[in-house]
N, C-alpha and C positions, 0 to 999 in steps of 0.2 A: 223280066218278072218287076212285078207291080210293087213299091212301096208298102210298108205297112201302113195303115189309118192309124193316128196316132186323135185320140179317143180323149177327152180328156172328162171324166164322169166324178159329178157330182155325186158326193155320196155323203148318208146323213137322215135323219130326220128332217120331212116336214116344215116349213113355218120358219128356217131357214134364213131365206135369204137369197133358194137358191134360184131362182126366177129371177129377182134381180141383179144379180153376177150373171149368168149365164146372158142377157138381154148388154149388160156393158161388154162383156168380152164379143158379144160378135158384132160392135162398133170396132172390129180393129182388124188391121188387113189379117188377109189368112185363118179366119176363124166362122166358122158357121157358127152360129146358135141354135140349133135343134130340133130343143127343149128335148120335153120327156120322151123318151124316142121308141120304148118298148107301147107309148098308150097308143103308137101308128096302127097296129092292125085295127085297135078298135074302139077307135074314136076316130082316128083321121078316116083310111076306109072302111068304114062298116055307118058308122053316124056319122060323115066329113059335118065333121065338129069346123071350128075355126080357127082354119093358118094366122100364124100371129101376122101375118099381112092384112091379113081382114077377111081373105074371101075362105070359101069354103075350101075345107086340102083338096080336093079330085077337082079342086077349077084351079088350082094354082099353078100357073106354068113352070116353076119348078120342082115342085111335087108331084107333076105329069110324069116332068122326065126321067125323073127316078124311078116314079112306080111304073112305067112301060119295063122296066126289068125286072119286076118282084112279082111273084105269083099270086096278084092278089086277089084271083078266086080264089084262095085258101085264105085268105084276112080271120077270117071267123073262124078255125081249124088253126090255125096257129097263136090267135087268143087265145082261145082258149085252153094249147099245151103250155100258153108260158105260168098262165094261171097257177097252173096245176104241178108245175115244175119248180114255184119261187114262192108256196105259201108257210109261214111261218113254222109250223109243224115242223117240215123238212129241216129246219137250222140246224137238230143237234146233230144230225148225221150227216152237213153242210160239213159242218165245224171240224167232225172227225175226221171226216175225206182231206179237207184244208191241212192238218195236221199230222197224215199220211204221208207228207208231199200228191195227192192224186189231187182229182180235177174237181174243184167244188159242186157243183153239179154237172153229173151227168152228162154225155152225150147225145144226141137225140137228132134225128132227120132235121128238124127243123132249124139247127146251127148254121148249115150251107147259108138258108135263108136268110138269117140276121150277115151270116159275114157279109154276104153282099149288099144287100142293104146299107148296109157303114163304108161299103166299099162306094158304092155307084151316087151315096153322099159328097164323101169325100170328091169324085170323077168330076159331078156335073157345078159342083160349086165352085171348083179347084182350090179349096179352101185345103188346108193343111194341117188345122187341126177343127176338131169336130166336135160340138158340146153336149154333151148328153146327163141332162139332169134328169134323169130316170131313183137318183138319190139310195131304192130302194139295193141295200147289200147283194142279195143271190143275185141278180142283173147284172149286178158289175163284176160278178163275181165271174158268173156265164160270159158273157163277154171277154175279159181277161184271158179266156182259156180259149177264144176263138180266131182260127188260121186268117193272118193278115191283121189286127187289131196289135198297136200300141195303146196299150192302159196306161193312163197314169188320174190317178186322184186323186181329187179336192173332197178331201172331209168338213165340211158348212154347220159348224156345231153354233147352236144359242138356248139361254139359259131357260129350263124348260119352263120351268111359270108362265115367261116370253111364250112360249108357244104352245103351250096347253091354253093359254088364253086364245090366242091364234086362232086357235082347231073351231073354238066357238064362236065364232066370229059368222052373218048367218051371212054369205052373197054368191050372187052363179057366175055359173061356171066358169062364164067365157062375159063376165061385166053382169052391173046391178039391174040387168031388164030383160037377162039370161032366164028364162022359168029352171029351169035342170043346176040345181046348188051340189055346190061342194061341199065333202062330207065336215059332217060334226061331233065324231067323238066326242065320248064325256073326257073328264080332267082324267081320272083315275087310267083308263084308256091310251090315252095322250100322253100319259108320262110315261106308262109302259111302254110303248112303239116308240119313245123318246130313247130311253135305257135299253135298248135291244137293238136297234138298228144302228143306235151310235159305237155302244161295245162292240157290233160283230165288225162295223167298218174297221173300228181299232182293229182288231185281233187279223181280220183277213188282210188288211196293206199295215199297219205302223211298222213294220218291221222294214219294208221297202222308200224310208228316207231317206236323204232328201227327193234323189232321181222322182221315184214313181209314188210318193203318197206329201202330204201340203196339209195339215190342217189348218183351218179358219176357220175364229169366231168372229159371229154377227156382232159382237158390242165390240171389236178392235177394227173390223173394217166400219162400220160407221162411226165411231170415232176419229181414222182419218183412212177417208176412200179412197183417196188418191195412190197414197203411197200401198196400201195393202193392195189392191189390183193392178199397181206394178207388178207387185211380186209375184200374186196369181201369174199375169201374163208371162211372167219371167219363169217361170214354173210351166208353162204351159208349152214353152221352148221357142213366142212370139215376141218379137220385137215391140217393148211397151211404149214407144217413141207412135205419136201420132193417134193418140185414142181417142176419144170423146169428150173425155174432160175440160171443160170451161170453166172451172173453179174448183178451188180445193173440193169441193161436197158437190157439184156440180156436173152435171152430164146432157149432152142432146143426144136423144136418139132418134134413128132412123130405123122404120120399119123390121122385123126379124121373120124369117120363115119355121120359127117353132112349131111346134106338133101339138105342146101342152103343158102347161102351167099353170100360176095363180096369173088372174084376170090383169092382174098389175102385166103381161106381156105385150099387150098391147098397146103402151103407152108411147106418143113417140113425143119431140122437142124438147126444154129443156126442163131438165126433172132433178131436184134438190134430192140429199143422200142424207137421211138424217133419222136415228133413231125412233123406235116405235116403244114409245117405253110407259102405255094405257096400260100396261097390268098391273104395271107397281100401284097405279090408286083402284084400280075397278076390276084385280081379283083377287073374290071372297077370301076372308081369313081362315075357311074350313077345306077352299080349292088350290091355298098354298099349300096349308102344311099336308095335303094330302103328296099332291105334289112332290115338296121337298121330301117328305119321310120315305114317296117312290123312287125316287131315283137319287139317293144318299151317296149310293158308289161313283154315280156319276159328276156328282157334286164337284165331289173333292179330285175327280180326277182331270177334270176340265177348268176349274180354280173359280167355280161360282163360290157366290156367300149362300148360306146359311138364313138370314137376317132378309126381315123384307124392306127397303131402304137401302140395303149397301149396297154400291154398284161393287161388280165386281173388278178388280182391278186390272190395267190397259196389261197386254201379253201375261196373264197370268193362266192358269193351263200348261204354259209348257214345259216338252219334256223336259229330264237333264240332256246335257251336250251325249250325242249320240244313238238318241229316240228319236221320237215321232217327232216331224216339222215340227212349227205349229208356228200361225201368224196372226197377224194379231198373235139395205137402204131401206133403209125404206125410203122408195120413193112415193109415193104415196101410194098405196095401196099395195106394198107388197106386206107380206106375213098375215094380210087379213084372209080372210076365210068366212066364206058361209055355211039336203043332205045326201047324199045320196051313192057312196061307194065312195067318192074322188078321192084321191088323197096324193095333194100335188102344191106347191110355194117356197 
């Protein structure tokens, strides 16, 4: 019997540094940076969008080997099925099932295909840990119920004013020359998504700390990148030595085979990890007040200040002893976005 596939699932809201963390983790031995695997069927198989290595996904030798073990002729049906099963309107029922100890996302015939996907990825990459940055909590809950998967959840959180500002940036899905743009939700919608996804993430997995859940804030990550990444790597169960850091806040990146994510996933070479704080200056007063009001419960929970110009104290939002663990960059382009229904980063 094959051992379970350990999946490090990056959960939370978009524009919180998940692409950066995924790409850096992919530089460690035994870790495969898969990117947002829930998009494999639509963007990878149907649209043949670029792999992280730069080739169209169906032309990538690695994904070609994986795809041979999957029913790629059913990609459209699988993608449609996932969209239907993971809709936001299903969250109340999902949380009720979770509280009752039931499977949060009901079983479906396609679940066997999803389990086969992760097994094939692990087998063809030789990875001990597969990093999936899909972020959507319902998809993570679906994965956690699949046979053969050992789920560990890395909850990435960033100041909601910063994420709302980042969502408004206009950017191509795979770079500045890409005519297909990343989504640009209005600030009120970005704020509500931030509150819902982060709250649901805590409710689903917060009680599994320290072995199954780790919370990391973007602000703490960019304040001390190397130490924070070492904690994440140790949480994933991988040797933290021999990583890509060439200095306390600089990494040397080689290509990954990520399926989807912020276009910064294509960056290689030396990359500095620094905080993107343009929002503090350029987010309008009205937008700041709106996002602050809508996300007030989350600001308190995760240790973010209400007033503009007051930096979040390092380590703030850390739960009391016995509660969910917390720890606690932008490489150029991390957290930037640029319209049409794409939610990544």
